[in-house]
N, CA, C and O atoms as a GROMACS GRO file, in nm:
protein
  572
    1UNK      N    1   5.994 -19.713   2.542
    1UNK     CA    2   5.916 -19.770   2.435
    1UNK      C    3   5.770 -19.725   2.454
    1UNK      O    4   5.712 -19.742   2.561
    2UNK      N    5   5.713 -19.668   2.348
    2UNK     CA    6   5.575 -19.622   2.354
    2UNK      C    7   5.482 -19.739   2.322
    2UNK      O    8   5.503 -19.812   2.225
    3UNK      N    9   5.380 -19.756   2.404
    3UNK     CA   10   5.281 -19.860   2.380
    3UNK      C   11   5.162 -19.799   2.311
    3UNK      O   12   5.106 -19.699   2.357
    4UNK      N   13   5.122 -19.858   2.201
    4UNK     CA   14   5.003 -19.810   2.129
    4UNK      C   15   4.886 -19.900   2.166
    4UNK      O   16   4.902 -20.020   2.188
    5UNK      N   17   4.772 -19.841   2.171
    5UNK     CA   18   4.653 -19.918   2.204
    5UNK      C   19   4.562 -19.930   2.082
    5UNK      O   20   4.565 -19.846   1.992
    6UNK      N   21   4.483 -20.034   2.081
    6UNK     CA   22   4.386 -20.054   1.975
    6UNK      C   23   4.278 -19.949   1.991
    6UNK      O   24   4.234 -19.923   2.104
    7UNK      N   25   4.233 -19.887   1.881
    7UNK     CA   26   4.126 -19.786   1.892
    7UNK      C   27   4.004 -19.844   1.963
    7UNK      O   28   3.983 -19.965   1.968
    8UNK      N   29   3.925 -19.753   2.018
    8UNK     CA   30   3.807 -19.793   2.097
    8UNK      C   31   3.716 -19.887   2.021
    8UNK      O   32   3.652 -19.973   2.081
    9UNK      N   33   3.708 -19.873   1.889
    9UNK     CA   34   3.620 -19.959   1.810
    9UNK      C   35   3.669 -20.104   1.813
    9UNK      O   36   3.589 -20.196   1.794
   10UNK      N   37   3.798 -20.125   1.836
   10UNK     CA   38   3.852 -20.260   1.846
   10UNK      C   39   3.868 -20.329   1.712
   10UNK      O   40   3.839 -20.272   1.607
   11UNK      N   41   3.914 -20.450   1.719
   11UNK     CA   42   3.933 -20.532   1.600
   11UNK      C   43   3.801 -20.596   1.566
   11UNK      O   44   3.734 -20.654   1.652
   12UNK      N   45   3.762 -20.586   1.439
   12UNK     CA   46   3.633 -20.636   1.394
   12UNK      C   47   3.649 -20.721   1.270
   12UNK      O   48   3.752 -20.710   1.201
   13UNK      N   49   3.552 -20.805   1.238
   13UNK     CA   50   3.556 -20.877   1.111
   13UNK      C   51   3.557 -20.777   0.994
   13UNK      O   52   3.492 -20.673   1.000
   14UNK      N   53   3.630 -20.810   0.890
   14UNK     CA   54   3.641 -20.721   0.774
   14UNK      C   55   3.534 -20.755   0.672
   14UNK      O   56   3.508 -20.871   0.643
   15UNK      N   57   3.472 -20.652   0.618
   15UNK     CA   58   3.379 -20.668   0.507
   15UNK      C   59   3.460 -20.682   0.378
   15UNK      O   60   3.582 -20.664   0.379
   16UNK      N   61   3.393 -20.713   0.269
   16UNK     CA   62   3.462 -20.720   0.140
   16UNK      C   63   3.522 -20.584   0.106
   16UNK      O   64   3.633 -20.576   0.052
   17UNK      N   65   3.451 -20.477   0.136
   17UNK     CA   66   3.502 -20.342   0.110
   17UNK      C   67   3.625 -20.313   0.197
   17UNK      O   68   3.722 -20.254   0.150
   18UNK      N   69   3.619 -20.354   0.324
   18UNK     CA   70   3.735 -20.336   0.412
   18UNK      C   71   3.857 -20.410   0.359
   18UNK      O   72   3.968 -20.357   0.359
   19UNK      N   73   3.835 -20.532   0.313
   19UNK     CA   74   3.944 -20.614   0.260
   19UNK      C   75   4.005 -20.549   0.137
   19UNK      O   76   4.127 -20.548   0.120
   20UNK      N   77   3.919 -20.495   0.049
   20UNK     CA   78   3.971 -20.423  -0.068
   20UNK      C   79   4.056 -20.304  -0.025
   20UNK      O   80   4.158 -20.275  -0.087
   21UNK      N   81   4.014 -20.234   0.082
   21UNK     CA   82   4.090 -20.119   0.132
   21UNK      C   83   4.227 -20.164   0.184
   21UNK      O   84   4.327 -20.094   0.162
   22UNK      N   85   4.234 -20.278   0.250
   22UNK     CA   86   4.362 -20.330   0.299
   22UNK      C   87   4.455 -20.358   0.181
   22UNK      O   88   4.572 -20.318   0.183
   23UNK      N   89   4.403 -20.427   0.079
   23UNK     CA   90   4.487 -20.457  -0.038
   23UNK      C   91   4.526 -20.331  -0.113
   23UNK      O   92   4.639 -20.321  -0.162
   24UNK      N   93   4.437 -20.235  -0.123
   24UNK     CA   94   4.469 -20.108  -0.190
   24UNK      C   95   4.579 -20.034  -0.114
   24UNK      O   96   4.669 -19.977  -0.176
   25UNK      N   97   4.572 -20.035   0.019
   25UNK     CA   98   4.676 -19.971   0.098
   25UNK      C   99   4.811 -20.038   0.081
   25UNK      O  100   4.913 -19.970   0.068
   26UNK      N  101   4.811 -20.172   0.080
   26UNK     CA  102   4.936 -20.244   0.060
   26UNK      C  103   4.990 -20.221  -0.081
   26UNK      O  104   5.111 -20.203  -0.099
   27UNK      N  105   4.902 -20.220  -0.181
   27UNK     CA  106   4.945 -20.194  -0.318
   27UNK      C  107   5.010 -20.056  -0.330
   27UNK      O  108   5.115 -20.042  -0.393
   28UNK      N  109   4.949 -19.954  -0.269
   28UNK     CA  110   5.006 -19.819  -0.274
   28UNK      C  111   5.144 -19.816  -0.207
   28UNK      O  112   5.236 -19.753  -0.258
   29UNK      N  113   5.156 -19.885  -0.094
   29UNK     CA  114   5.285 -19.891  -0.024
   29UNK      C  115   5.390 -19.958  -0.112
   29UNK      O  116   5.502 -19.908  -0.125
   30UNK      N  117   5.353 -20.072  -0.173
   30UNK     CA  118   5.448 -20.145  -0.258
   30UNK      C  119   5.486 -20.066  -0.382
   30UNK      O  120   5.602 -20.066  -0.423
   31UNK      N  121   5.389 -19.997  -0.442
   31UNK     CA  122   5.420 -19.917  -0.561
   31UNK      C  123   5.514 -19.803  -0.529
   31UNK      O  124   5.598 -19.767  -0.611
   32UNK      N  125   5.499 -19.744  -0.411
   32UNK     CA  126   5.591 -19.637  -0.370
   32UNK      C  127   5.733 -19.689  -0.360
   32UNK      O  128   5.828 -19.616  -0.389
   33UNK      N  129   5.750 -19.814  -0.320
   33UNK     CA  130   5.883 -19.874  -0.304
   33UNK      C  131   5.939 -19.931  -0.434
   33UNK      O  132   6.060 -19.926  -0.456
   34UNK      N  133   5.852 -19.985  -0.520
   34UNK     CA  134   5.902 -20.060  -0.636
   34UNK      C  135   5.854 -20.009  -0.771
   34UNK      O  136   5.886 -20.069  -0.874
   35UNK      N  137   5.778 -19.902  -0.775
   35UNK     CA  138   5.721 -19.857  -0.902
   35UNK      C  139   5.621 -19.958  -0.952
   35UNK      O  140   5.540 -20.010  -0.875
   36UNK      N  141   5.626 -19.987  -1.081
   36UNK     CA  142   5.531 -20.084  -1.137
   36UNK      C  143   5.587 -20.226  -1.145
   36UNK      O  144   5.529 -20.311  -1.211
   37UNK      N  145   5.700 -20.252  -1.078
   37UNK     CA  146   5.764 -20.383  -1.086
   37UNK      C  147   5.676 -20.495  -1.033
   37UNK      O  148   5.694 -20.611  -1.071
   38UNK      N  149   5.580 -20.463  -0.947
   38UNK     CA  150   5.494 -20.566  -0.890
   38UNK      C  151   5.354 -20.567  -0.952
   38UNK      O  152   5.265 -20.635  -0.900
   39UNK      N  153   5.335 -20.494  -1.061
   39UNK     CA  154   5.204 -20.498  -1.127
   39UNK      C  155   5.180 -20.637  -1.183
   39UNK      O  156   5.267 -20.696  -1.246
   40UNK      N  157   5.061 -20.690  -1.159
   40UNK     CA  158   5.024 -20.822  -1.208
   40UNK      C  159   4.985 -20.816  -1.356
   40UNK      O  160   4.912 -20.726  -1.398
   41UNK      N  161   5.034 -20.912  -1.431
   41UNK     CA  162   4.995 -20.929  -1.570
   41UNK      C  163   4.938 -21.071  -1.583
   41UNK      O  164   5.014 -21.167  -1.577
   42UNK      N  165   4.806 -21.085  -1.599
   42UNK     CA  166   4.744 -21.218  -1.598
   42UNK      C  167   4.793 -21.307  -1.711
   42UNK      O  168   4.817 -21.263  -1.823
   43UNK      N  169   4.806 -21.435  -1.678
   43UNK     CA  170   4.837 -21.541  -1.773
   43UNK      C  171   4.741 -21.656  -1.741
   43UNK      O  172   4.778 -21.754  -1.677
   44UNK      N  173   4.618 -21.643  -1.786
   44UNK     CA  174   4.513 -21.741  -1.758
   44UNK      C  175   4.476 -21.809  -1.890
   44UNK      O  176   4.449 -21.742  -1.989
   45UNK      N  177   4.474 -21.941  -1.890
   45UNK     CA  178   4.448 -22.018  -2.011
   45UNK      C  179   4.356 -22.135  -1.978
   45UNK      O  180   4.358 -22.185  -1.866
   46UNK      N  181   4.276 -22.178  -2.075
   46UNK     CA  182   4.191 -22.296  -2.058
   46UNK      C  183   4.193 -22.381  -2.184
   46UNK      O  184   4.232 -22.336  -2.292
   47UNK      N  185   4.150 -22.505  -2.166
   47UNK     CA  186   4.127 -22.595  -2.279
   47UNK      C  187   3.983 -22.643  -2.267
   47UNK      O  188   3.940 -22.689  -2.161
   48UNK      N  189   3.908 -22.632  -2.378
   48UNK     CA  190   3.770 -22.678  -2.384
   48UNK      C  191   3.762 -22.809  -2.461
   48UNK      O  192   3.844 -22.835  -2.549
   49UNK      N  193   3.664 -22.890  -2.427
   49UNK     CA  194   3.640 -23.011  -2.506
   49UNK      C  195   3.549 -22.975  -2.624
   49UNK      O  196   3.514 -22.858  -2.642
   50UNK      N  197   3.513 -23.074  -2.704
   50UNK     CA  198   3.432 -23.050  -2.824
   50UNK      C  199   3.295 -22.990  -2.791
   50UNK      O  200   3.235 -22.922  -2.874
   51UNK      N  201   3.245 -23.015  -2.669
   51UNK     CA  202   3.116 -22.961  -2.628
   51UNK      C  203   3.128 -22.822  -2.565
   51UNK      O  204   3.027 -22.764  -2.525
   52UNK      N  205   3.250 -22.770  -2.558
   52UNK     CA  206   3.269 -22.637  -2.502
   52UNK      C  207   3.290 -22.632  -2.352
   52UNK      O  208   3.296 -22.524  -2.293
   53UNK      N  209   3.303 -22.749  -2.288
   53UNK     CA  210   3.325 -22.755  -2.144
   53UNK      C  211   3.474 -22.739  -2.112
   53UNK      O  212   3.559 -22.792  -2.184
   54UNK      N  213   3.504 -22.667  -2.006
   54UNK     CA  214   3.643 -22.652  -1.964
   54UNK      C  215   3.690 -22.786  -1.906
   54UNK      O  216   3.628 -22.840  -1.814
   55UNK      N  217   3.799 -22.839  -1.961
   55UNK     CA  218   3.854 -22.966  -1.912
   55UNK      C  219   3.992 -22.948  -1.848
   55UNK      O  220   4.044 -23.040  -1.785
   56UNK      N  221   4.049 -22.829  -1.863
   56UNK     CA  222   4.179 -22.801  -1.803
   56UNK      C  223   4.203 -22.652  -1.805
   56UNK      O  224   4.150 -22.581  -1.892
   57UNK      N  225   4.282 -22.604  -1.711
   57UNK     CA  226   4.311 -22.461  -1.710
   57UNK      C  227   4.424 -22.426  -1.615
   57UNK      O  228   4.460 -22.504  -1.527
   58UNK      N  229   4.478 -22.308  -1.637
   58UNK     CA  230   4.583 -22.256  -1.550
   58UNK      C  231   4.548 -22.111  -1.519
   58UNK      O  232   4.509 -22.034  -1.608
   59UNK      N  233   4.564 -22.074  -1.393
   59UNK     CA  234   4.546 -21.936  -1.348
   59UNK      C  235   4.681 -21.890  -1.292
   59UNK      O  236   4.733 -21.949  -1.197
   60UNK      N  237   4.736 -21.786  -1.353
   60UNK     CA  238   4.869 -21.739  -1.314
   60UNK      C  239   4.881 -21.592  -1.348
   60UNK      O  240   4.795 -21.534  -1.415
   61UNK      N  241   4.988 -21.532  -1.300
   61UNK     CA  242   5.019 -21.396  -1.341
   61UNK      C  243   5.169 -21.374  -1.330
   61UNK      O  244   5.239 -21.445  -1.257
   62UNK      N  245   5.216 -21.275  -1.403
   62UNK     CA  246   5.355 -21.234  -1.395
   62UNK      C  247   5.360 -21.114  -1.302
   62UNK      O  248   5.287 -21.016  -1.320
   63UNK      N  249   5.446 -21.123  -1.202
   63UNK     CA  250   5.460 -21.018  -1.103
   63UNK      C  251   5.606 -21.016  -1.057
   63UNK      O  252   5.659 -21.119  -1.016
   64UNK      N  253   5.668 -20.901  -1.063
   64UNK     CA  254   5.806 -20.890  -1.016
   64UNK      C  255   5.905 -20.974  -1.094
   64UNK      O  256   6.008 -21.014  -1.041
   65UNK      N  257   5.874 -21.001  -1.221
   65UNK     CA  258   5.963 -21.081  -1.304
   65UNK      C  259   5.945 -21.231  -1.288
   65UNK      O  260   6.023 -21.309  -1.344
   66UNK      N  261   5.844 -21.272  -1.212
   66UNK     CA  262   5.817 -21.414  -1.189
   66UNK      C  263   5.679 -21.449  -1.240
   66UNK      O  264   5.584 -21.372  -1.224
   67UNK      N  265   5.667 -21.566  -1.302
   67UNK     CA  266   5.536 -21.623  -1.329
   67UNK      C  267   5.494 -21.690  -1.200
   67UNK      O  268   5.565 -21.776  -1.147
   68UNK      N  269   5.379 -21.651  -1.149
   68UNK     CA  270   5.326 -21.708  -1.025
   68UNK      C  271   5.204 -21.791  -1.061
   68UNK      O  272   5.098 -21.736  -1.094
   69UNK      N  273   5.217 -21.923  -1.055
   69UNK     CA  274   5.107 -22.013  -1.089
   69UNK      C  275   5.022 -22.031  -0.964
   69UNK      O  276   5.070 -22.080  -0.861
   70UNK      N  277   4.896 -21.992  -0.973
   70UNK     CA  278   4.804 -22.003  -0.860
   70UNK      C  279   4.724 -22.133  -0.865
   70UNK      O  280   4.692 -22.190  -0.760
   71UNK      N  281   4.693 -22.180  -0.984
   71UNK     CA  282   4.615 -22.304  -0.998
   71UNK      C  283   4.642 -22.364  -1.135
   71UNK      O  284   4.647 -22.293  -1.236
   72UNK      N  285   4.658 -22.495  -1.138
   72UNK     CA  286   4.665 -22.573  -1.261
   72UNK      C  287   4.577 -22.694  -1.238
   72UNK      O  288   4.600 -22.772  -1.144
   73UNK      N  289   4.476 -22.711  -1.322
   73UNK     CA  290   4.379 -22.819  -1.302
   73UNK      C  291   4.351 -22.889  -1.435
   73UNK      O  292   4.339 -22.825  -1.539
   74UNK      N  293   4.341 -23.022  -1.428
   74UNK     CA  294   4.300 -23.104  -1.542
   74UNK      C  295   4.191 -23.198  -1.491
   74UNK      O  296   4.208 -23.264  -1.389
   75UNK      N  297   4.080 -23.203  -1.563
   75UNK     CA  298   3.971 -23.293  -1.527
   75UNK      C  299   4.024 -23.435  -1.514
   75UNK      O  300   4.106 -23.479  -1.594
   76UNK      N  301   3.976 -23.508  -1.412
   76UNK     CA  302   4.023 -23.644  -1.387
   76UNK      C  303   4.018 -23.732  -1.513
   76UNK      O  304   4.110 -23.809  -1.538
   77UNK      N  305   3.911 -23.719  -1.591
   77UNK     CA  306   3.894 -23.804  -1.709
   77UNK      C  307   3.992 -23.771  -1.820
   77UNK      O  308   4.008 -23.850  -1.913
   78UNK      N  309   4.059 -23.657  -1.812
   78UNK     CA  310   4.150 -23.614  -1.919
   78UNK      C  311   4.297 -23.617  -1.877
   78UNK      O  312   4.384 -23.578  -1.954
   79UNK      N  313   4.323 -23.663  -1.757
   79UNK     CA  314   4.463 -23.670  -1.710
   79UNK      C  315   4.540 -23.773  -1.791
   79UNK      O  316   4.484 -23.874  -1.834
   80UNK      N  317   4.667 -23.748  -1.812
   80UNK     CA  318   4.752 -23.838  -1.888
   80UNK      C  319   4.754 -23.807  -2.037
   80UNK      O  320   4.823 -23.875  -2.113
   81UNK      N  321   4.682 -23.704  -2.080
   81UNK     CA  322   4.678 -23.665  -2.222
   81UNK      C  323   4.777 -23.552  -2.254
   81UNK      O  324   4.786 -23.510  -2.370
   82UNK      N  325   4.851 -23.504  -2.155
   82UNK     CA  326   4.947 -23.396  -2.179
   82UNK      C  327   4.888 -23.257  -2.169
   82UNK      O  328   4.954 -23.159  -2.204
   83UNK      N  329   4.763 -23.246  -2.123
   83UNK     CA  330   4.700 -23.114  -2.116
   83UNK      C  331   4.768 -23.024  -2.014
   83UNK      O  332   4.792 -22.906  -2.041
   84UNK      N  333   4.800 -23.078  -1.897
   84UNK     CA  334   4.868 -23.000  -1.794
   84UNK      C  335   5.005 -22.953  -1.841
   84UNK      O  336   5.043 -22.838  -1.820
   85UNK      N  337   5.077 -23.042  -1.904
   85UNK     CA  338   5.210 -23.007  -1.957
   85UNK      C  339   5.198 -22.897  -2.063
   85UNK      O  340   5.277 -22.803  -2.064
   86UNK      N  341   5.098 -22.909  -2.151
   86UNK     CA  342   5.079 -22.808  -2.257
   86UNK      C  343   5.042 -22.673  -2.196
   86UNK      O  344   5.093 -22.569  -2.239
   87UNK      N  345   4.953 -22.673  -2.098
   87UNK     CA  346   4.913 -22.547  -2.034
   87UNK      C  347   5.031 -22.481  -1.964
   87UNK      O  348   5.050 -22.360  -1.974
   88UNK      N  349   5.109 -22.560  -1.892
   88UNK     CA  350   5.223 -22.505  -1.819
   88UNK      C  351   5.326 -22.449  -1.916
   88UNK      O  352   5.380 -22.341  -1.893
   89UNK      N  353   5.355 -22.522  -2.022
   89UNK     CA  354   5.453 -22.474  -2.122
   89UNK      C  355   5.403 -22.346  -2.188
   89UNK      O  356   5.481 -22.254  -2.212
   90UNK      N  357   5.274 -22.340  -2.218
   90UNK     CA  358   5.216 -22.220  -2.278
   90UNK      C  359   5.227 -22.101  -2.183
   90UNK      O  360   5.264 -21.991  -2.224
   91UNK      N  361   5.194 -22.122  -2.055
   91UNK     CA  362   5.203 -22.014  -1.957
   91UNK      C  363   5.348 -21.968  -1.941
   91UNK      O  364   5.373 -21.848  -1.929
   92UNK      N  365   5.441 -22.061  -1.941
   92UNK     CA  366   5.583 -22.024  -1.931
   92UNK      C  367   5.624 -21.939  -2.051
   92UNK      O  368   5.698 -21.842  -2.035
   93UNK      N  369   5.578 -21.975  -2.170
   93UNK     CA  370   5.612 -21.897  -2.289
   93UNK      C  371   5.550 -21.758  -2.282
   93UNK      O  372   5.615 -21.658  -2.314
   94UNK      N  373   5.424 -21.751  -2.239
   94UNK     CA  374   5.360 -21.620  -2.223
   94UNK      C  375   5.437 -21.535  -2.122
   94UNK      O  376   5.454 -21.415  -2.141
   95UNK      N  377   5.482 -21.599  -2.015
   95UNK     CA  378   5.557 -21.527  -1.911
   95UNK      C  379   5.688 -21.472  -1.966
   95UNK      O  380   5.726 -21.359  -1.936
   96UNK      N  381   5.758 -21.552  -2.047
   96UNK     CA  382   5.882 -21.504  -2.109
   96UNK      C  383   5.854 -21.379  -2.192
   96UNK      O  384   5.928 -21.281  -2.187
   97UNK      N  385   5.745 -21.383  -2.268
   97UNK     CA  386   5.706 -21.269  -2.351
   97UNK      C  387   5.682 -21.145  -2.266
   97UNK      O  388   5.708 -21.033  -2.309
   98UNK      N  389   5.631 -21.166  -2.145
   98UNK     CA  390   5.604 -21.055  -2.053
   98UNK      C  391   5.725 -21.018  -1.968
   98UNK      O  392   5.714 -20.933  -1.880
   99UNK      N  393   5.841 -21.080  -1.995
   99UNK     CA  394   5.964 -21.044  -1.927
   99UNK      C  395   5.997 -21.124  -1.802
   99UNK      O  396   6.089 -21.086  -1.730
  100UNK      N  397   5.925 -21.232  -1.775
  100UNK     CA  398   5.954 -21.312  -1.656
  100UNK      C  399   6.085 -21.390  -1.675
  100UNK      O  400   6.118 -21.431  -1.785
  101UNK      N  401   6.156 -21.409  -1.566
  101UNK     CA  402   6.281 -21.485  -1.569
  101UNK      C  403   6.271 -21.617  -1.493
  101UNK      O  404   6.363 -21.699  -1.498
  102UNK      N  405   6.158 -21.639  -1.422
  102UNK     CA  406   6.144 -21.760  -1.344
  102UNK      C  407   5.996 -21.784  -1.311
  102UNK      O  408   5.911 -21.697  -1.332
  103UNK      N  409   5.969 -21.904  -1.258
  103UNK     CA  410   5.833 -21.944  -1.220
  103UNK      C  411   5.835 -21.991  -1.076
  103UNK      O  412   5.933 -22.052  -1.031
  104UNK      N  413   5.728 -21.964  -1.003
  104UNK     CA  414   5.710 -22.021  -0.871
  104UNK      C  415   5.566 -22.068  -0.857
  104UNK      O  416   5.474 -22.012  -0.917
  105UNK      N  417   5.548 -22.172  -0.778
  105UNK     CA  418   5.414 -22.226  -0.753
  105UNK      C  419   5.419 -22.309  -0.626
  105UNK      O  420   5.526 -22.340  -0.574
  106UNK      N  421   5.302 -22.345  -0.578
  106UNK     CA  422   5.297 -22.438  -0.466
  106UNK      C  423   5.195 -22.546  -0.495
  106UNK      O  424   5.103 -22.528  -0.574
  107UNK      N  425   5.212 -22.660  -0.429
  107UNK     CA  426   5.124 -22.774  -0.445
  107UNK      C  427   5.122 -22.850  -0.313
  107UNK      O  428   5.202 -22.822  -0.223
  108UNK      N  429   5.033 -22.944  -0.302
  108UNK     CA  430   5.027 -23.028  -0.182
  108UNK      C  431   5.087 -23.164  -0.212
  108UNK      O  432   5.096 -23.205  -0.327
  109UNK      N  433   5.128 -23.234  -0.106
  109UNK     CA  434   5.196 -23.363  -0.122
  109UNK      C  435   5.109 -23.467  -0.193
  109UNK      O  436   5.163 -23.562  -0.249
  110UNK      N  437   4.978 -23.453  -0.191
  110UNK     CA  438   4.890 -23.550  -0.259
  110UNK      C  439   4.859 -23.507  -0.402
  110UNK      O  440   4.787 -23.576  -0.473
  111UNK      N  441   4.912 -23.395  -0.444
  111UNK     CA  442   4.880 -23.344  -0.577
  111UNK      C  443   4.987 -23.379  -0.681
  111UNK      O  444   4.991 -23.493  -0.728
  112UNK      N  445   5.073 -23.285  -0.717
  112UNK     CA  446   5.147 -23.299  -0.841
  112UNK      C  447   5.298 -23.278  -0.830
  112UNK      O  448   5.359 -23.229  -0.925
  113UNK      N  449   5.358 -23.313  -0.718
  113UNK     CA  450   5.502 -23.292  -0.706
  113UNK      C  451   5.578 -23.360  -0.820
  113UNK      O  452   5.662 -23.297  -0.883
  114UNK      N  453   5.549 -23.486  -0.847
  114UNK     CA  454   5.618 -23.559  -0.953
  114UNK      C  455   5.600 -23.495  -1.089
  114UNK      O  456   5.695 -23.488  -1.168
  115UNK      N  457   5.481 -23.448  -1.117
  115UNK     CA  458   5.453 -23.379  -1.244
  115UNK      C  459   5.544 -23.258  -1.260
  115UNK      O  460   5.607 -23.241  -1.364
  116UNK      N  461   5.551 -23.174  -1.157
  116UNK     CA  462   5.632 -23.053  -1.167
  116UNK      C  463   5.781 -23.084  -1.174
  116UNK      O  464   5.855 -23.016  -1.246
  117UNK      N  465   5.827 -23.186  -1.102
  117UNK     CA  466   5.968 -23.224  -1.111
  117UNK      C  467   6.002 -23.266  -1.254
  117UNK      O  468   6.110 -23.234  -1.303
  118UNK      N  469   5.912 -23.339  -1.321
  118UNK     CA  470   5.936 -23.380  -1.461
  118UNK      C  471   5.940 -23.261  -1.555
  118UNK      O  472   5.998 -23.270  -1.663
  119UNK      N  473   5.879 -23.148  -1.516
  119UNK     CA  474   5.878 -23.028  -1.599
  119UNK      C  475   5.997 -22.937  -1.569
  119UNK      O  476   6.005 -22.825  -1.621
  120UNK      N  477   6.089 -22.985  -1.484
  120UNK     CA  478   6.210 -22.908  -1.456
  120UNK      C  479   6.204 -22.820  -1.333
  120UNK      O  480   6.293 -22.737  -1.311
  121UNK      N  481   6.100 -22.835  -1.252
  121UNK     CA  482   6.089 -22.756  -1.130
  121UNK      C  483   6.169 -22.820  -1.018
  121UNK      O  484   6.194 -22.941  -1.020
  122UNK      N  485   6.209 -22.739  -0.919
  122UNK     CA  486   6.276 -22.790  -0.801
  122UNK      C  487   6.201 -22.743  -0.678
  122UNK      O  488   6.148 -22.632  -0.674
  123UNK      N  489   6.197 -22.829  -0.577
  123UNK     CA  490   6.134 -22.794  -0.450
  123UNK      C  491   6.233 -22.709  -0.372
  123UNK      O  492   6.349 -22.746  -0.355
  124UNK      N  493   6.187 -22.593  -0.323
  124UNK     CA  494   6.274 -22.510  -0.241
  124UNK      C  495   6.220 -22.491  -0.100
  124UNK      O  496   6.284 -22.427  -0.017
  125UNK      N  497   6.104 -22.546  -0.074
  125UNK     CA  498   6.050 -22.536   0.061
  125UNK      C  499   5.936 -22.634   0.083
  125UNK      O  500   5.862 -22.668  -0.009
  126UNK      N  501   5.922 -22.679   0.208
  126UNK     CA  502   5.814 -22.768   0.247
  126UNK      C  503   5.761 -22.723   0.382
  126UNK      O  504   5.838 -22.696   0.474
  127UNK      N  505   5.631 -22.714   0.392
  127UNK     CA  506   5.566 -22.692   0.521
  127UNK      C  507   5.510 -22.825   0.566
  127UNK      O  508   5.421 -22.881   0.502
  128UNK      N  509   5.560 -22.875   0.677
  128UNK     CA  510   5.513 -23.001   0.732
  128UNK      C  511   5.376 -22.981   0.797
  128UNK      O  512   5.342 -22.871   0.841
  129UNK      N  513   5.298 -23.088   0.801
  129UNK     CA  514   5.167 -23.086   0.867
  129UNK      C  515   5.076 -22.978   0.812
  129UNK      O  516   5.006 -22.911   0.887
  130UNK      N  517   5.075 -22.961   0.678
  130UNK     CA  518   4.990 -22.861   0.612
  130UNK      C  519   4.912 -22.928   0.503
  130UNK      O  520   4.958 -22.929   0.389
  131UNK      N  521   4.796 -22.985   0.530
  131UNK     CA  522   4.734 -23.008   0.661
  131UNK      C  523   4.800 -23.126   0.731
  131UNK      O  524   4.886 -23.193   0.673
  132UNK      N  525   4.760 -23.152   0.855
  132UNK     CA  526   4.822 -23.263   0.928
  132UNK      C  527   4.826 -23.392   0.844
  132UNK      O  528   4.726 -23.431   0.784
  133UNK      N  529   4.943 -23.455   0.842
  133UNK     CA  530   4.961 -23.577   0.765
  133UNK      C  531   5.008 -23.552   0.623
  133UNK      O  532   5.034 -23.647   0.549
  134UNK      N  533   5.019 -23.426   0.584
  134UNK     CA  534   5.059 -23.390   0.448
  134UNK      C  535   5.159 -23.274   0.453
  134UNK      O  536   5.195 -23.225   0.560
  135UNK      N  537   5.202 -23.232   0.336
  135UNK     CA  538   5.295 -23.120   0.323
  135UNK      C  539   5.246 -23.024   0.215
  135UNK      O  540   5.176 -23.065   0.122
  136UNK      N  541   5.282 -22.898   0.229
  136UNK     CA  542   5.265 -22.801   0.122
  136UNK      C  543   5.405 -22.776   0.067
  136UNK      O  544   5.497 -22.745   0.142
  137UNK      N  545   5.420 -22.790  -0.064
  137UNK     CA  546   5.550 -22.780  -0.130
  137UNK      C  547   5.556 -22.652  -0.212
  137UNK      O  548   5.458 -22.613  -0.276
  138UNK      N  549   5.672 -22.588  -0.211
  138UNK     CA  550   5.697 -22.468  -0.290
  138UNK      C  551   5.805 -22.502  -0.391
  138UNK      O  552   5.911 -22.554  -0.357
  139UNK      N  553   5.776 -22.471  -0.517
  139UNK     CA  554   5.866 -22.506  -0.626
  139UNK      C  555   5.900 -22.384  -0.710
  139UNK      O  556   5.828 -22.284  -0.708
  140UNK      N  557   6.011 -22.394  -0.782
  140UNK     CA  558   6.054 -22.286  -0.872
  140UNK      C  559   6.126 -22.344  -0.992
  140UNK      O  560   6.170 -22.459  -0.992
  141UNK      N  561   6.135 -22.260  -1.093
  141UNK     CA  562   6.204 -22.300  -1.216
  141UNK      C  563   6.251 -22.174  -1.287
  141UNK      O  564   6.173 -22.080  -1.304
  142UNK      N  565   6.378 -22.171  -1.328
  142UNK     CA  566   6.422 -22.056  -1.410
  142UNK      C  567   6.366 -22.069  -1.551
  142UNK      O  568   6.347 -22.180  -1.601
  143UNK      N  569   6.341 -21.957  -1.614
  143UNK     CA  570   6.294 -21.959  -1.753
  143UNK      C  571   6.408 -21.928  -1.848
  143UNK      O  572   6.389 -21.925  -1.969
   0.00000   0.00000   0.00000
């Protein structure tokens, strides 16, 4: 077994440019293996109030045939009005249009597990003690 050593420069903190280079390298590797199947197609939506302030929004993208929800937020004062449900349903419809067959997302135990279960999602994984005393939940839903 050949042992490789770290270059003389050693491991260093990455700059923003270095980090972009890492992601670009990984993207090139993935594209060589999968073509454009992993290209991200954004599905970002917001709801403004009468004054033009953002009161709710979803940040997501379609990648590999999946809608990947990164964030869904509703202002505390507007919760219970159906804004989150409307945003999620809209994103799911946009994802179908873009060819997605399923959705995945994660949330924390103090956030919205019940909300997502009511929308037809199922938990497929839990990380215990993330952070300590809580869980990180991974959910999915077929479209």
